C-alpha positions as CSV (number, residue, x, y, z in Angstrom):
1,M,-23.0,28.2,32.2
2,S,-21.2,26.2,34.5
3,Q,-22.0,22.7,32.9
4,S,-20.4,21.8,29.6
5,L,-22.6,19.8,27.5
6,A,-22.2,18.1,24.3
7,R,-24.3,15.4,22.2
8,I,-21.6,15.1,18.7
9,A,-22.9,12.0,16.5
10,V,-20.3,11.0,14.1
11,H,-21.1,8.3,11.0
12,L,-17.4,7.1,10.9
13,T,-16.2,5.0,7.7
14,F,-13.1,3.5,7.0
15,S,-11.8,0.4,4.4
16,T,-9.3,-2.1,4.7
17,K,-5.9,-1.3,3.2
18,H,-6.2,-1.5,-0.3
19,R,-10.0,-2.4,-0.2
20,R,-8.8,-6.1,0.6
21,R,-11.8,-8.5,1.0
22,L,-10.7,-10.0,4.2
23,I,-13.7,-9.8,6.6
24,V,-16.0,-12.9,6.4
25,P,-19.5,-12.2,7.9
26,S,-18.7,-14.1,11.2
27,L,-15.5,-12.0,11.7
28,G,-17.5,-9.0,10.8
29,E,-19.8,-10.0,13.3
30,S,-17.4,-10.2,15.9
31,L,-15.0,-7.4,14.9
32,Q,-18.1,-5.0,15.0
33,R,-18.9,-5.8,18.4
34,Y,-15.2,-5.6,19.4
35,M,-15.3,-2.1,17.7
36,A,-18.1,-1.1,19.7
37,A,-17.0,-2.4,23.0
38,T,-13.4,-0.2,22.4
39,L,-15.3,2.8,21.7
40,N,-17.9,2.3,24.4
41,G,-15.1,1.9,26.8
42,N,-13.7,5.1,26.0
43,E,-17.0,7.1,26.4
44,C,-18.2,7.1,23.0
45,P,-21.5,5.0,22.8
46,V,-21.9,3.5,19.9
47,I,-25.4,3.4,18.4
48,E,-24.9,1.5,15.2
49,A,-21.9,-0.5,13.9
50,K,-21.8,-3.0,10.8
51,V,-18.6,-4.0,9.5
52,V,-18.6,-5.7,5.9
53,E,-15.9,-7.6,3.5
54,D,-13.8,-4.6,3.0
55,H,-14.9,-1.8,5.4
56,A,-16.4,-0.5,8.4
57,H,-19.2,1.7,9.6
58,I,-19.6,3.1,12.8
59,L,-22.4,5.5,14.0
60,F,-21.2,6.8,17.6
61,L,-21.7,9.8,20.2
62,L,-17.9,11.5,20.3
63,D,-17.2,12.2,24.0
64,R,-16.9,15.8,24.4
65,K,-13.3,15.3,26.3
66,R,-11.8,13.0,23.5
67,S,-10.7,14.5,19.9
68,L,-12.0,12.3,16.7
69,A,-8.9,12.0,15.7
70,D,-7.9,9.9,19.3
71,A,-11.3,8.0,19.0
72,V,-10.8,6.6,15.3
73,E,-7.2,6.0,15.9
74,E,-8.0,3.8,19.3
75,V,-10.9,1.7,17.3
76,K,-8.6,1.3,14.2
77,K,-5.4,0.2,16.1
78,K,-7.1,-2.2,18.6
79,S,-9.7,-3.9,15.9
80,S,-6.8,-4.2,13.7
81,K,-4.7,-6.0,16.2
82,W,-7.7,-7.9,17.6
83,A,-8.7,-9.4,13.9
84,K,-4.8,-10.8,13.7
85,Q,-5.4,-12.9,16.6
86,Q,-8.3,-14.1,15.5
87,D,-7.2,-16.3,12.4
88,P,-3.7,-16.4,11.0
89,S,-4.7,-15.3,7.6
90,L,-5.4,-12.3,8.9
91,A,-1.8,-11.9,9.9
92,D,-1.3,-8.6,7.0
93,F,-4.7,-7.4,8.1
94,Y,-4.6,-3.3,8.5
95,W,-7.2,-0.8,7.9
96,Q,-6.4,1.8,5.7
97,S,-5.0,5.1,7.4
98,G,-7.3,7.6,6.5
99,Y,-11.0,7.4,7.4
100,G,-14.2,9.7,6.6
101,A,-16.5,11.2,9.5
102,F,-19.5,13.0,9.1
103,S,-21.4,14.8,11.9
104,V,-25.2,13.6,12.3
105,S,-27.7,15.8,13.1
106,Q,-30.5,14.4,15.8
107,S,-33.3,14.4,13.6
108,N,-31.1,12.2,11.0
109,M,-30.0,9.3,13.6
110,G,-32.6,6.9,12.2
111,M,-31.9,7.4,8.6
112,V,-28.4,6.7,9.3
113,Q,-28.5,4.0,11.7
114,R,-30.9,2.0,8.8
115,Y,-28.2,2.9,5.9
116,I,-25.7,1.2,8.3
117,L,-27.7,-1.7,9.0
118,Q,-28.5,-2.3,5.2
119,Q,-24.9,-2.3,4.2
120,D,-24.8,-6.0,2.7
121,K,-27.7,-4.9,0.1
122,H,-26.2,-1.8,-0.4
123,H,-22.8,-3.0,-1.9
124,A,-24.7,-5.6,-4.0
125,K,-25.0,-2.4,-6.3
126,L,-22.0,-0.3,-5.4
127,S,-18.3,-0.5,-4.1
128,F,-16.8,1.4,-1.0
129,Q,-15.0,4.0,-3.5
130,D,-18.4,4.8,-5.1
131,E,-20.3,5.1,-1.8
132,F,-17.4,7.0,-0.2
133,R,-17.2,9.5,-3.0
134,I,-21.2,10.0,-2.6
135,L,-20.7,10.6,1.2
136,L,-18.0,13.4,0.3
137,K,-20.0,14.9,-1.8
138,K,-23.2,14.9,0.1
139,H,-21.1,16.3,3.0
140,E,-19.5,18.8,0.6
141,I,-15.9,17.7,1.4
142,E,-13.7,18.3,-1.2
143,W,-11.0,15.7,-2.0
144,D,-8.1,14.7,-4.2
145,E,-8.4,11.2,-5.7
146,R,-4.5,10.6,-5.6
147,Y,-4.3,10.9,-1.6
148,V,-8.0,9.4,-0.6
149,W,-7.2,5.5,-2.0
150,E,-4.1,3.5,-0.4
């Protein structure tokens, strides 16, 4: 085959540093648009994004020429810098250094998209940490509690 073709859907999630609840709804909406524009500008089309008080979820297609680590680093670095410029009270805003990235099959795209859109309702009952543990178990990823949280 002479042509290289790929469609790699990724459900990305990460928290604010120490899961600090710094993101008010109006900032969250702007921040998710900024993050989507950053990924879109790097040939990683965003399907859905949602930013809540202490974390973000993004469903996107990874460009076949870009590594996942590079795409994540770019969106976290640029959005953190952008957030700090929006409000002086966010001068010490940072995302956690780690992240969770989970593959999504085409047949599950709609389900993951709905899951991301329902974050506000979802987190009325569940913390980000509990949600993240569920995602790790569902995707059969082993982790060490000592190193997951910062």
